[in-house]
C-alpha positions as CSV (number, residue, x, y, z in Angstrom):
1,X,34.3,18.6,-1.1
2,X,32.2,21.8,-1.2
3,X,33.8,24.6,-0.5
4,X,31.4,27.6,-0.2
5,X,27.6,28.1,-0.3
6,X,26.8,31.2,-2.6
7,X,23.1,32.6,-3.3
8,X,22.7,33.4,-7.1
9,X,20.0,34.2,-9.4
10,X,18.9,32.8,-12.8
11,X,19.2,35.8,-15.3
12,X,18.4,34.0,-18.4
13,X,16.6,30.4,-19.5
14,X,18.1,29.3,-22.8
15,X,15.4,27.3,-25.4
16,X,17.4,23.9,-24.6
17,X,16.6,24.5,-20.8
18,X,20.2,26.1,-19.8
19,X,20.5,28.6,-17.0
20,X,22.5,31.2,-16.7
21,X,23.1,32.0,-13.5
22,X,24.4,35.4,-11.7
23,X,26.4,34.9,-8.3
24,X,28.7,36.7,-6.1
25,X,31.7,34.6,-5.3
26,X,32.6,35.8,-1.5
27,X,36.3,35.3,-2.3
28,X,37.5,35.8,-5.6
29,X,41.4,34.9,-5.1
30,X,40.5,31.4,-3.5
31,X,38.2,30.8,-6.6
32,X,41.1,30.9,-9.0
33,X,43.8,29.8,-6.7
34,X,41.5,26.6,-6.0
35,X,40.2,26.5,-10.0
36,X,36.4,26.0,-8.9
37,X,34.8,24.4,-12.1
38,X,31.7,22.8,-10.9
39,X,28.7,24.3,-8.8
40,X,25.7,22.4,-7.0
41,X,22.5,24.3,-7.9
42,X,19.2,24.1,-5.7
43,X,16.3,25.2,-7.0
44,X,14.1,27.6,-4.5
45,X,11.0,29.4,-5.5
46,X,10.9,31.3,-2.0
47,X,7.3,29.9,-1.0
48,X,6.6,29.3,2.8
49,X,5.3,26.4,4.6
50,X,1.7,26.4,4.2
51,X,-0.6,26.0,7.4
52,X,-2.0,22.7,6.0
53,X,1.9,21.7,5.7
54,X,2.4,22.5,9.5
55,X,-0.8,21.2,10.7
56,X,0.4,17.8,9.0
57,X,3.8,18.3,10.6
58,X,2.4,18.5,14.5
59,X,0.0,15.7,13.8
60,X,2.5,13.3,12.8
61,X,4.9,14.4,15.3
62,X,1.9,14.0,18.3
63,X,1.4,10.4,16.9
64,X,5.3,9.7,17.5
65,X,5.3,11.1,20.4
66,X,2.2,9.1,21.7
67,X,3.8,6.0,20.7
68,X,7.4,6.6,21.7
69,X,6.6,8.8,25.4
70,X,3.2,6.8,26.2
71,X,1.3,10.0,26.1
72,X,1.0,13.3,23.4
73,X,1.5,16.8,25.3
74,X,3.0,20.0,24.4
75,X,6.8,18.4,25.9
76,X,6.8,15.6,24.4
77,X,5.3,16.4,20.9
78,X,8.3,19.2,21.1
79,X,11.3,17.0,22.6
80,X,10.4,14.5,19.1
81,X,10.2,17.5,17.3
82,X,13.7,18.5,18.2
83,X,15.3,14.7,17.9
84,X,13.3,14.1,14.4
85,X,14.4,17.9,13.0
86,X,18.0,16.5,13.9
87,X,18.0,13.2,12.5
88,X,16.2,14.5,9.2
89,X,18.8,17.0,8.5
90,X,21.8,14.7,8.9
91,X,19.8,11.7,6.6
92,X,17.9,13.5,3.9
93,X,19.3,17.3,3.8
94,X,22.2,18.2,1.0
95,X,25.4,19.2,2.7
96,X,25.0,22.0,1.9
97,X,21.3,23.0,3.4
98,X,22.0,21.0,6.6
99,X,21.3,24.1,8.7
100,X,18.1,24.5,11.5
101,X,14.8,25.3,10.4
102,X,11.9,26.3,11.6
103,X,8.1,24.8,11.4
104,X,7.0,28.3,11.3
105,X,8.4,29.7,8.4
106,X,10.7,27.0,6.3
107,X,9.8,26.8,2.7
108,X,7.5,24.7,1.4
109,X,10.3,22.2,-0.4
110,X,11.8,21.4,3.3
111,X,8.3,21.1,4.7
112,X,7.5,18.6,2.3
113,X,10.7,16.7,2.7
114,X,10.1,16.6,6.6
115,X,6.6,15.5,6.2
116,X,7.8,12.3,4.2
117,X,10.4,11.7,6.8
118,X,8.4,11.6,9.4
119,X,5.9,9.2,7.3
120,X,8.8,6.8,6.4
121,X,10.1,6.7,9.8
122,X,6.5,5.8,11.3
123,X,5.8,3.2,8.9
124,X,9.6,2.0,9.0
125,X,8.9,1.7,12.9
126,X,5.5,0.5,12.6
127,X,3.9,2.9,15.0
128,X,0.1,3.0,14.7
129,X,-1.8,6.2,13.8
130,X,-5.3,7.8,14.6
131,X,-5.5,8.9,11.6
132,X,-4.8,7.2,8.3
133,X,-1.2,8.1,7.2
134,X,-2.6,8.7,3.6
135,X,-4.3,11.9,5.2
136,X,-1.2,13.3,6.3
137,X,1.1,12.5,3.7
138,X,2.1,15.7,1.4
139,X,3.6,13.7,-1.6
140,X,1.4,10.7,-2.6
141,X,4.0,8.8,-4.5
142,X,6.7,8.8,-2.0
143,X,3.9,7.7,0.4
144,X,3.1,4.6,-2.0
145,X,6.9,3.7,-2.6
146,X,7.4,3.8,1.2
147,X,4.2,1.4,1.7
148,X,5.1,-1.2,-0.8
149,X,8.6,-1.3,0.7
150,X,7.5,-2.2,3.6
151,X,3.9,-4.1,3.0
152,X,2.1,-2.0,4.6
153,X,-1.7,-1.3,2.9
154,X,-1.6,2.4,1.9
155,X,-5.2,3.2,2.9
156,X,-5.0,1.4,6.5
157,X,-1.5,0.7,7.4
158,X,-2.3,-2.9,7.8
159,X,0.0,-5.7,6.5
160,X,-0.4,-5.7,2.9
161,X,-0.2,-8.0,0.0
162,X,1.3,-6.9,-3.2
163,X,-1.6,-5.9,-6.0
164,X,-0.7,-6.2,-9.2
165,X,-2.3,-3.7,-11.8
166,X,-4.3,-4.2,-15.0
167,X,-1.6,-4.2,-17.4
168,X,0.8,-5.7,-15.0
169,X,-0.8,-8.8,-13.8
170,X,0.4,-12.4,-13.8
171,X,-1.4,-14.5,-15.3
172,X,-2.8,-17.7,-13.6
173,X,-0.9,-20.7,-13.4
174,X,2.7,-18.8,-13.6
175,X,5.0,-19.0,-10.2
176,X,5.6,-15.4,-9.3
177,X,8.7,-16.1,-7.5
178,X,9.9,-17.1,-11.3
179,X,8.2,-14.4,-13.2
180,X,10.0,-11.4,-14.3
181,X,8.5,-8.2,-11.7
182,X,10.9,-5.4,-13.0
183,X,8.6,-2.4,-14.0
184,X,5.2,-3.8,-13.3
185,X,2.6,-1.9,-11.6
186,X,1.5,-2.3,-7.9
187,X,-0.5,-1.3,-5.1
188,X,0.1,-2.4,-1.5
189,X,-3.1,-3.6,-0.1
190,X,-4.6,-5.5,2.5
191,X,-6.6,-8.4,2.1
192,X,-10.1,-6.4,2.4
193,X,-8.9,-3.6,0.6
194,X,-6.9,-6.1,-2.2
195,X,-10.8,-7.4,-2.7
196,X,-12.3,-4.4,-2.8
197,X,-10.1,-3.0,-5.4
198,X,-10.2,-6.3,-7.8
199,X,-14.0,-5.1,-8.2
200,X,-13.3,-1.8,-9.9
201,X,-9.5,-1.4,-9.7
202,X,-9.8,2.6,-11.6
203,X,-12.5,3.4,-9.1
204,X,-10.7,2.2,-6.0
205,X,-7.9,4.0,-7.3
206,X,-9.8,7.3,-7.2
207,X,-11.6,6.7,-4.6
208,X,-8.8,6.8,-2.1
209,X,-6.6,9.1,-3.8
210,X,-3.9,6.6,-4.8
211,X,-1.2,6.2,-7.3
212,X,0.2,2.8,-8.8
213,X,3.9,2.3,-7.5
214,X,6.5,0.8,-10.6
215,X,8.6,-1.9,-9.2
216,X,12.1,-0.5,-9.4
217,X,15.2,-2.9,-8.8
218,X,15.3,-1.8,-4.5
219,X,11.7,-2.7,-4.9
220,X,12.4,-6.2,-6.5
221,X,15.1,-7.0,-4.3
222,X,13.3,-6.4,-0.8
223,X,10.0,-7.7,-1.9
224,X,12.0,-11.1,-3.5
225,X,10.5,-10.4,-6.6
226,X,12.5,-11.7,-10.0
227,X,13.3,-8.7,-11.8
């Protein structure tokens, strides 16, 4: 159980990757009595949320408010922001970091995670959006993974096939349900974009700023692929 939240400073970095951290313990008697030996370290670089990240947050919250409340106003967006920030803190943030944050001055890492959470929420709940989600994402790899998990086209959001990339393709005549798929690289694409991808995969990935997804055990289980 985490007993204290202490802020420390890195005073030296060794060549083997070891960090020497200096921190003030609030209650040294209690620390000695309980014999604290392990600590959790969260690296914070001090950067604040960027204007672009803030814009993405409110654009995504607007999409959710319009779908949930039937109208996009300052009031409905603020209400969704309040509810989703609370859900995000409970579900995504580490126990030591579960405190209210503001989209006006939170750190970049929290903003990035919150944007990813909003996109995951939209995909999982099949919420339609005016703007393609990829235009508002802040972590392409996380976005691609979620699209694959839910079989949503990473380009347009329509229901997707799983395209096996060059080097990971399954030969003609082989039953995909019986072929081992763990570790293969894929893209979640609708029929239209799947066809486009087959004409020039490398150019397609560059055009739409996509990243290949490597199938792990969770994806194989969700997609019912043989590991």
